[in-house]
N, C-alpha and C positions, 0 to 999 in steps of 0.2 A: 504493500501500499504507499501511495504517492505522502510523504511528512505534507501537512500543509505550510511547512517554512521551507519546502524543498525552493530552488532557484528556478522559473520559468523561462525568463526570457531578460537579457541586457540590453540597456540600447545605452548610445553613448555619442557625446555631441564634444565640437571644440569650443569652447569659453572665452571668455576674457577673464582676467586675474586684474587686482588692483592697480596694476601698472600697465593694463593697457597688453598685455603679454597674453598668449593664449594658452589655456589649459585644458584639462579631462573634465570632462561632467560626462555622470552615468546614473541610469535610473536601474533599481533591479524590481522583478518583478516574480512574485514568491507563486507556487501553488494556488494560495487562499487568494490570490489579488492583491495581497498588503504589496506597496511601494515604498521604492526607499530612495531616495537620490542623494548625490554627493559632488561638489567639484572643488577640484587641491588645490595646495597651495603652491607657492615657487621662491623660493630664494634668490635672492641677489649675492650675498655673499658662501658664496654653499661651500662646504668642504669638499677635501679630494675626496676623502671615504665616503661619501655620503652613498645612497642608492641613485640611479642612474636616470633621470629622465630620458625618454625618448622625443626628439625634434628633429621634424622634418628635413630640416637644411637646404629647404627651398628657398633662393634669394629672393626669389619674388613674389613669394607671402609671406607678411610677417617677418623678413628679413630672415627669413630662414628659421624659424620660432615655433611655425606651426606645430599643431599636435595632430596633422589627423590619420599619421600611418600607428599612432598611437591610439587613437579610437578607434580605426580600423583591427586593430589588435583586441580590443572588449569585444566588440560584436560578431568578431570571427572565432580566433584560435582559443582563446579564453572563454567564450561564451560556450564552444561545444567542447570544453575539459569542466566548468565547475554545473552546466544545466543537469536538474537533478539532483543537486548536492545541496546539503542541509548548512541553511544560511546564518541558522541557529549557533551551529558549531563553527565558530568562529576559529580556532583553532586549524581546523581538520581542512575548512576552506582557503585559509590564506598557506600553507603549509601546499595543499594543491598547487596554487597558482608560483609559488615559489618554486616548486619540481617543475612546473611547466617552464618555465622561463629560462631554468639551470645553470646563468651566471649567479657570480657571487652580487654584484652589482644591482640585477634586475633590468638590467640595460637593455636584454634582446625585448623584450615585448613593451620593457619601459615603466618605471615604478611610480609616474604618474598614472596609465594604465590599469598598473593593479592596483594600489591606495585606492583608488576611486572605485572600483568592483568593492573593496576590502571594507571601503567605509558604507558603502549602498547598502550593503548586504547589511552591516548589522543597525542599519536607518530600518531597513524592511524588516529584519525580525524582532525587529520593538514593537512595532506600530502592527507587528500579525498578531504580537501577544499582547498587546492592549499597555503596552510599557512606557514612560518613559527613554530615552538615549540613554539617560544616566545612570538609569535603571537598570538597564541590559546590560551599561556597561557594568556597573557594579558586580552583579551575576558572572561577566566575564572572568574580572577577575579574581574571584572567590568571595567578593565583598557582599556577597545578599543578605538582606537583612541588618545590613549594620546603620545606622544614622549617617546620611550625607555630610561632605565638608563642604563647604563653600571655600575657596581658596583664597588666598592674599594675594592681591595682584600688585604685580609689578610694573609700571606704566611710565610709557618714554613720554619724555620733556626735551632733550635737545639733543639733535641726532647731527653726526659727521658721516664719516667712510662712507664707503658705501652707499649709505641708505641720502646722504644729502652731497654729494657731489665734490665729498672728501675735504670741503673746507676745513675741516679738522681731521686730525688723523684717526683718534679715535670715533668707536661709531656712535655709540647712545650713551648719554645719560637718564636714569630714570629714578623715579623716587619709588619706594614703599613705605607706604601708609602702614606703618607698624600698630600705630595708638588708636588706629581705628577700631571702635567697636562691631562693626558689621561690615559687609562687603558693602554695600552701599553705600557708608557713612566712607567707604576707603576709597571710591571712585568718586565722592562727592571733593576729598580734602585735595585728591589728584587732581581733577579740573581748575581745584582755586589755585594750583603750583603751579598748573599750567600758564594760566591767565597771568601770576603774580610774575610770573617769569618773562613773559612776555613784554609786560611793564617796565621789567627791569632792564629788558636789553634794549627798548625803546628809547628809555631815558637814557643811556648810554651811546644813543647813535647810531649802534651795531644794527642791520639790517636782519630783518625777521622776515620779510615778505615769502622766502622759500617752506614752503611745509615738506619734510621728509619723507620720504616712504611711506614709514609708519605711523603718520600723522605728525611726530614732534615737531621744534621749530628747527630749522634749519641755518640761525645765523653765523655768519666768517666771523669769527674770531684770532683774535691775535694768537691764542696758545691753549690745548688743550684742557690747562690749568684753571684756565677762565671760566670755560663752562661749569667747574665746581663751586668758582667762586660766585657767578651766574645764580648757579640752583639754589643755593642757598639764601642768599636774600631772595629766592622768589618764595623758596619754602615761608622763608619771612614776614615778608608780603603777605601773605594768605592767611597770616594771622595764625600761622602752626609753629610747631615746636621741634629746633633740629632735634633728632633723637640722640639722646646722650648716653648710649648703652642698656637704657631701660626697657627702650620697648615698648615707649610710651610717647613716644613724638615720630618725626616723617625720617627715615632712612636714605640714603641714597646707593641705587645698583648701580654697575658699570659695566657696562659692553664692549671690553675692550677692544675684539675680535683682531687678536696681534696677529696669525697669520696674513692679515689684507696689508700688511708693512712690514713684514716678515722679507730678506735679503737672503738671497742664495748664499753670500757669505755668511751668513751664521748671524748676522747683526738688524736688529729693528729699527726703520727708517721713521723718524717723525718729518714728513716730507716738510709739512706745513710749519716745523720748527726748524726744521736744516739741522737736525739730529743724530747719530748713529749710534745706537745701545746694545750692549752685551744683554743677553739673559742676564747676569748677576745687575746689572745697574738697571734693566726695565725695573725687578724686582723693589730692589732701594726705590726706585723712583714712585712704584705704589703701594712700598710702605710708608713712604712719607704722606702720601695722599690720604692716607687711613688714619694716622696718627690726625692727621690734620681738619680732616671733614668724615661726618657722619656717614661713613662707608660701609655698607653691613654685606654687600655682594658683589664681586668681579667676576664675570665672565668672559671666559678664552685671553686669562691676562696671557698666554705665550702660545708661542703658535702651536696648529694640530699636530707636527712632527718631532716636537724641542721635548724629549722625553726624559734630557737631562735635565732642565730646568722645570719641569714642571713640581718632580719632588722635593726640589728645594721651594718653589715658589709657596707648598702648601705647607713646607716645613714653618718655613716664612711668616707668611700669611693666614696660614688657615688653622693651626695648631693650637690647642690650647694652652700650648706651653708660651705660644709666641708672642702673645700679648695683643698681637692686630687679631687675630681671630674670627675672617671673616668668611663666608658661604663664598670658593673657591668651585664655581661652575663651568664646567666640560661641555661647549656644544660644538664646533669643528673639530675639538678633542675626543671626545665620544661620538661623534653623529651619532645616536641613537642606537649605536651597535652592542650589543652584549659583548661580542669577543672585546672590542675594547674598554671596555666599561671593568671586565673582566682584569684586562692587564693593567689597566688605570687601579684598579684595589689593591692588585698586588703589588705595585711601583708606591703607593702608597701616595698615589698623585689625585687631586682636586676632592673634593668631599662633595658636594653637587652633580647634578647629573639635568641639560636642558634635556628634554623630551621633544622632539620635533618627527610625528609618523612621518612625514615624507624623507625624511633622510631613511629610514627604515622600509618601507614601503607599503609594509601591512601595520595594521591593527595589534596584532597576535606580536609582532618582534620589538613593536613601542610597550605593549604591557611587560612583556618578559625585561626589556631596561627596568622601567618602575617598579617592579617586583623584585630584582636582583638588587638594585639601587637601598630599596628600605631593609631588606634583608641586611645588606651591608653596613646602614645606618649614614648613607647618602642621601640628602635631599633630593628632593626631584623638582623641578619646574617645569608643566607644561607649556610649551610657546607654538605660537602662529609664526609666521615668513613674509618676508616684506612684498611678496606679491601673495595677498590674500584674497578671498570671495567674502562673499556676504553671508557664508555656510555659518551655521552655532555648533556644529560637533562636536568641535574640541573642546569649550565649555562645559560641557555634558559628560568629556570623559572625563576630564580635570575633577570634576563632581563624584562621577562614580568610580574612579581611581585612586581618587586621595589620596590626588599629588602634592597636595598643599601650598603651593604655588603657578601662578599662569602667570604668563607673558604674552600681550597679544598687540601692544602699541599703544599709542597716545588714547586721549580722551575726545577725537575728533578723529573724520573718515569711517564713512559706513562698515567699512570692512573689518574695522577695530571698535566700533561701540556696537555691529551686532552681537560681538560675543558677550560685551560688556554685559547688556543691557539683557540677553540670554540668563545670565548668570545673577542678577538684580531682580530678573521675573522669576526665578528659581527660589530663592532666598524667601521674596515675599509670598509665594505660593506653599515653601514648605514650612517656613514659620518658625516655631520651638524645635519642629523635628531636625532639622539642618542646623550641622556647628557652622562653628567660621576660625578658621586656619588663626588669620589675623598676626599678631607679635610674636604669641609663642612657637611660630613654626621657624623664626628664624633664631629665637631666645640659645639658643646653647653656640650660635657664633657672633651672641654679644658681650 
């Protein structure tokens, strides 16, 4: 007998992401008529070791960035392989698609094609069973019956690097509203900080017209450190306190994205400041920033393959004995890869993982990383990409998987606010049934 949640048909199409580049949309229809659809994101600053998108390479259409080959793979080879398979068995479905592709990076069929099916199938399975997606995600993670957990948001305020025309070298400066009592209050605080920061920039005569890929302000600044100074003034202008390590104020997170300015000769080149630093010098500079500013999280502090530098950065910045003890978050470093995370745990490198499902290619692979990170006492931050869509499935995964933190961009641009609004709605609908991670999620790094 055919299961009600057996996959009946797949339909895919070429959509546009928030940067105007093509991406893959997919609809999965089940035997009982339930439908699930998803469009998948794409990154600008991508790690070398990420799962591979499939692009057409036809210069005549979207400068070679079209995804019609990936779309054809969904409706052809993938559809034939997964038809009649149970969409409710996410692990088996994702495993079948990985086996079908046959490459480590999913580059033959395209990680963008495979992820679109993976997510759409999960949405369809949730609807078939009359569940919210977060409830289905919780069951997928073996957390069914546990109280849902709203994540603490990490919100983009100032951007540089690949997200803002490299006006400064460091990619993003974000706020973490540690002292907020709810998710909705945390977003309100972040919105106030963005407005306050824009006012401070305007008063200093710094250009603020550019809105970066993820909705942050993209000013031209004289130095990377200036962004920290301006952001601190913006927090104060918003009438909020800088976090003093007690989890009651507003902390700062930085996405260094160091791979983007790592030279082949082993130096970190801060082009905006005309400086070249060794790993040790960059670590020392970040330690100085942490001593002077309320920094609670550093993402990709070193390059993706700087395996000598990462353990030293963790010793200096991320250990309880260091006196700094910030969240050291691996993005390009881990690329949501279980193997790279295992290597990092063994090397005592980093203490937190940025989780991006499209880096892994399937929901199951991303969930495996969340589980392993938690078992090793690494914190997890579920993350969107610079090229996003209006879909909100990421918000539900954060709640169901209990990642504790989420990073989707700033408080403007609809592809960003869609995720924030979904979380605000869930918090309102769940009421006292849901918890909020709040400042305690980062308390052990204070």
